[in-house]
Structures are given as C-alpha cells and as structure tokens.
N, C-alpha and C positions, 0 to 999 in steps of 0.2 A: 341705826344708821346702817345704810347698806354698804357692804364691802364694795370697794371700787371695782373688782374684777367682776362681781356679779351685776354691776350696774352696767359696765361698759364692754364685757365680753361674754363668752358662753361660761355657763356654769360647769363645775367639774363633771358633773353627770352628762352635760351635752358634749363636753371635750370627749368623753369616753365613748359616747355614742359616734361622733365623727371618726374616731380612730378605728372602732370595731365595725362602722358602716360604710358609708361613702368612701373614706380615706382607705379602708382595708380593701374595698372593691377596687379601687385605683391601683393600690399596690398589687393585688392579684392580677390585675390586667397587664401591669408592667412586667411582673416576673413571667406571665404567659407569653408576653411579647419577646422577652429576652430568650425564653426557652425555645419559642419558634424560630428565633434567629440562629440559635446555637445548632438546632436540628437542621435548618436549612443549610447553614454552613457546613455541617457534616454531610449532608446529602448531596450537595453540588458545590465542590471546590470552585474557587475563582476561576473564571474562563481565562485561560493563557492568552496573552496579548498577541502571540506569534500566529494565532488563528485569524485575527482580524487586521493585522498589519501587512501592508503589501511588502514584497520582496525589495530590498534596497536596490535602486538601480546604480550600478558602479562598474568601472572598468575592471575591477578586480575580480568580477564575476567569470572573467575568462580563464582565471586560474583556479576557481573554486572546485571542490571535491564533486565530480559527477557520478551519478549512480546508474543511470539509465541512458540509452540512446536508441533512436529508432527512426524510421523513414515514415513521411507523410507525403505520398506522391513521390517528388523528386527532391523534396525538402528534407532535411535531417534536423531532428529535434532531439535535444538532450536535458536531461533535468538532474538535479542533486541537492546539495546542501542549502539550508536557509531559503528554500522556495524557488531557488534560481532555476530559471529555463532558458536555454540557448538555442537558436536556429541558425541553420546555415542554408543558402541556397547555391552554394558554388562547390558542392561535393566535400565540405569540411575544411576548406583552406581559411575561411573567415567566418566568425561567429557573431552574432549580436543578441543582446538580452532581450527576452520576451518580457511581458507584464503579468505578473501572478498576484493573488490577492493574500497570500500567506507567507510566513517566514519560517515554515517547518521543512524539514528534509523530505525530498520527493525521491521516492524508491524505484517506481516502475511507470512506463509509459506505454500506451497502446492507441494505435490509430485504426479507425474502422474504415476511413478513406482518406483522401488527401486533406480534408478540412476538418474532419470530425476525430477528437481523440480525447482521451482521458489520462490523467496522471493521478498516482496515488502515493500516499507516504505517511509520515509520522503524525500522531495524534488524531489517527482516524479520517485523514483528509482524502477527498476526492476531488479533483478539479477536472473541468471539461473545456474544451475549446472548440469553436466552430469556424475558426479562420486559420487552420493549419498551424497553430500554436503561437501566433502573435499575441493574443490575449486569452486569459483563462478566466472561468468563474468557479466559485467554490460550490460544489453541490452537497458535499457530506462532510462532517466532521466528527471528531470523538464524543462530543457533547450530544449531538443529535442521534449518533448510533446508539448511544447508551439508552436514551429516550425510547428509540425504535425497538430496541431488545425487550424493554420493560423490565430491566434488571436494576433492582435498588442497589446492589453491590456494584454494578458497572457505574451507575451514577455517582456513587460515593468514591469510587476510585478514581474518577476524572477521566479526560482524554489522553490516556497514557499509552494506548496500544496502536501500533503502526499497522498499515496495510502494507504487503509485500508485492503483491501482483495483481494483474487485471487481464481479463480476457474480453475482448470486444469484437463479436463477428459482423456486427453492422452498426448503424449510427443509433439505434433504439436500445440494443441489448448489451448488457455488459455485467460481468461478475467480478467482485474484488474480494480478495482474501488476505488474511493477515495473523497477527499474533493470537494466541489462546483461542483458537477456533473461530475468530472474528470473519464473517462472510456475510456479504450483501449482493442483492442482485437488482438491476433496473430493466423494465421492458418498456420505457417510455422517453429514452434519452437521458435519464438521470433527473427527472422532475420529481420522481418518488423512488425510493430504495427500500426493498423488502429484506429482511433478516433471513440468511440462509442457514445460519449456524445451528437452529433447532432440528434440521433436517439431515445433518452430518453425523455419520456413525463414528464420532470422535469423543468418547467418554472422558478421556484424560484431558480434553482441551488443548491438545498439542497445536505447536505453531503451524499454519498453513503457509507455505512459500511459494507455491505454483499453482496456475490454474490455466486450463486450456479448454477451448470449445471447437468440438468438430461435429457439424450438423446438429443432430439433436443430442449429442452426448456432451457431457461435461466432466472433466478430469480434474482431480485436485490431488496435489502431492505436499508432504510436510515432514516434520521431523520424526524420528524413530522409524522410518521406512513407511510412513502412513501413504497409502494410495486409496482413493475412492472414485467412484464413477456414477454419473447419472445417465441414463438412457431416455429420459423424458423431459429434456430441457431444463434439468435442475429441479423438478418437481419431488423427486425422491433420490437417495443416494445409497449405495451399498459399498461396503469396503472391499477392496481388491486384495488378493493374496499377494504379499510383498515379498520380493527376492532379496531384501537388503534390510537390516535393522538400523542403519545410520540415516541420517538426515538427507532428504532430497530437497535440493535447492530450486528446482524448476523442471518444467516439462516442456516437450516439443512435439508438435504433430506434423508429420511430413505429409506432403502432397499424395504419397501413396497410401496414407492411413496409418503408416508405421508411427508408434509413440517411443519417444526417448525420454527417460527420467535419469537425472543427473544430480550429484551433490558431492558430499564430502570425499576427500582424498581421492580424487579422480574416478570415483565409481560412477558407473553409467550403464543403463539397461535398456533394451530395445523390446518393444512388444509389436509383433505383426498382426496380432489378433485381438486389437481393442482392449489390452489389458488383461486378457485371460491367462496368458503366460508370458514369461521375460526370459530374454537371453542377456546374459553378461557381456559387455563390451569391453575389449582390451584398449583402453585408451593410452597407455604406456605413459601415464604420469600419475604420481602420488598426491598431486596439487588439486584442491577443491576446484569444481567446475562452477562458474557463476552464471552462464547463459548459453543459449543455443539459438542460432538463427538459420534461415535459409538464404544462401548466397544468390547472387544475380544469375548464375548458371544451374541452379536448382540443387547444388551440393549442400550438405548439411555441415554447419561449423558450431564447434564448441569452443568456448573462451575459458581458460583457467585464470585464477586470481593473480597469476604472476604474469598475465599477458600472452601467454602461449595459445595459439590458435590450432585447433585440431579440425580437419576437414575429411568428410566421407563423401564419396561419389558412388556409393553401393548401398544406397538405402540404410546407412548408419550401421552397416555391419562391421566395416573396418574403418579406422581413422588414422591419418598421418599428420604429423606437425608441419605446419608451414615455417619456412626459414624466414623469420622476422627479427629485426633489431630488438635487443631485450628491452623490456618496460622498465622505465624509471621509477615507477610506483605501482602499487597494486591496482588491478583493473577490475572492473565490475560489469562492464556491457559492451556490446558489439553490434555494429550495423555496417552495411555495405554501402559505398557512395557511388560507385559504379562496378563494371565488371572487373576492374583490376585495383580498385582502392578500397582499403577497410578504415573504420573509424572506430576508436576505442575510447570509452569513458573511463576514468580513473581518479585516483585521489589527488592528482595535479592538473585536472581539466581534461581537455579532449585532445587526441592524438590521431593523426592521420598516417597510414601506412601504405606502401605499395605491395600488393600481394604478388608473389611469384607465380 
C-alpha cells in the first residue's frame, strides 16, 4: 500500500528538488532584491521633504530670520529661513510674502534685471524668478547637484551642502558657489547647470563664500584666505596670491574695477589691479563683515554682523561708520531703498533706517 504522502504530495526526493531548485532560485532572487534595496538606500538617502514642500504662507514670516536682501529695479526682495521670500514696493515700509517651492533657508539673492533673479540656499537649492520675486521655481537642488557631479560619495552623503553666494551678470548666465568647493554655472537661464568644481584650484575643498563676475572675469573667495580668478568666463581658474589667511565671506566689484574682499574680524582688502595685488583696508572694527554693496550715490558700503554700516567715497580706500541706531539683533545683509534709506536684513526680520 502506498504511503499517503507519496500518493497525495511530492516525494521526499521531489521536496529536496524544490528546495534546491525553483525555491532556491526564488530565495536567491529575494535576497538579491533585499541587497539591491540596501545598496540603493545607502547610495541615495531619502529625499528631504523640505525640498518639495512650498514655504508656509504665514503672517509670522515678517519676523523670520532674513539672510539676504537686494534690489530688483525699484522693488526690494529679501530671503531667509524656511524658504521665506519677502518683497516690498514702498522702500521697505511694508512687506508681503512671495511664493516659493521649498522650505529650506535661503542665503543669497541676485537679480540680473528688475524681473529675473536667483536665490540660493541650503540643501543645494537654486531658485529662479522671472516676475520680480513674486513667484519662484526650483532649478537645482542637492540631489540633482550630486548626480551632475557624478560623485558616488556626494550621492551617499545626500543634499546636505548649502550654496552661499551667486553672481548673475544677465538673465542667462549665473554662477553659484557653496560649501566644500560646491560650484555650478548656467548659460541658458538655469535650464541646465554645469559643475565648476573640477576646474577650481581648491585641493582641500574649502568652503566658497563669495563670487563676482566682471566682464569676462570670475572671482571666487572662500575660507582660509582662498582667492581664485578666471579670465575666460569660467572656463579655467587660477589661484590668486592671498593677503590674508582667515576666511573671506564675500567679494565686491566696484564700477571702477576695484575689488574688495572682506571677512572675519573686520578684515578687508582692496585690489585695484584685478586681484594681482591687495591693500589692507583699515575698517576700524573687529567685527566680521557680512556683505558689501554700492549705494545710490556710488559709494561703497560694508555691513558688519552687529549692524554697523561703513561707507567709502574714495573707491574703498578709507571707510567711516554711519551714525545709525544700534541693531537689536545680528544683521546679515544690506540694500538701499533710496538715496537716504537703508534696509537691513537680520535675525529678527527686516529693518529700515534713515542714513545720515
């Protein structure tokens, strides 16, 4: 009489065949899938929601920490934490919130004309506006930047690196720079971005804090006194002899062609010959300088992190402090509303002062 199992089910030998054959293949495929998922998870961390969620529209945005402010024609545009962008059409007396597609802090603004501008910030974000700052579109973020760099390490690290500055001489060209030698350029209004990092003489991958474009020349400044220059629209770069070993937080290019590099502990230097030589500027302050702008009358103004405004009317050779009310909080950026009004961005929002 046949054994019940041999009549109604597979024999022991057939059971062994299933475990070592099709079942084994299925198991191997399952393990392979798990391994692939593990590798993918390691290679590409989850995309942060802040890259895809629009900034919250709230009245509290008027008191948010603001890190940048600039002019777009007669309009003032400011940007700061959580993707907040504010605009003012009355010289900074009233502000309203614009619409942005991200919730990451924005660190710098630059307008090529009254309608076309860019904002950069944390997580490798680059935003563009074509309506004077009312609405913004995301053009680049840290996930895409890592892919463009073709670096497995950058992909594995995720979109953790911020951009700190941007230069935009016209509506089609822009250069953005940031942490750990992060740098990109666009020549088509931001439709495509090309890595500049491999062209930069920055073997230590020092942070890049400032970038300016003057004609066919591109200047970059960063930590540990890093200064670089391109004379062919960014196709190649060479290191400049630096007068300072501390960090430069930014660059300014005057109408005259004079360059000003500024940074830690009130240190600032001017170059009248396109970066070939540098002269130390006596700023009269030990406080770090966060930004430099040209005022309505052509004067050069430096802003310290405590809200002090230093002004030069002799092509950045000498500076004198304006007598302004003390700032209630650290300040980060400066713009002029008109000939007698300055607008300061700081950790407690926007502030307007009358310049003497």
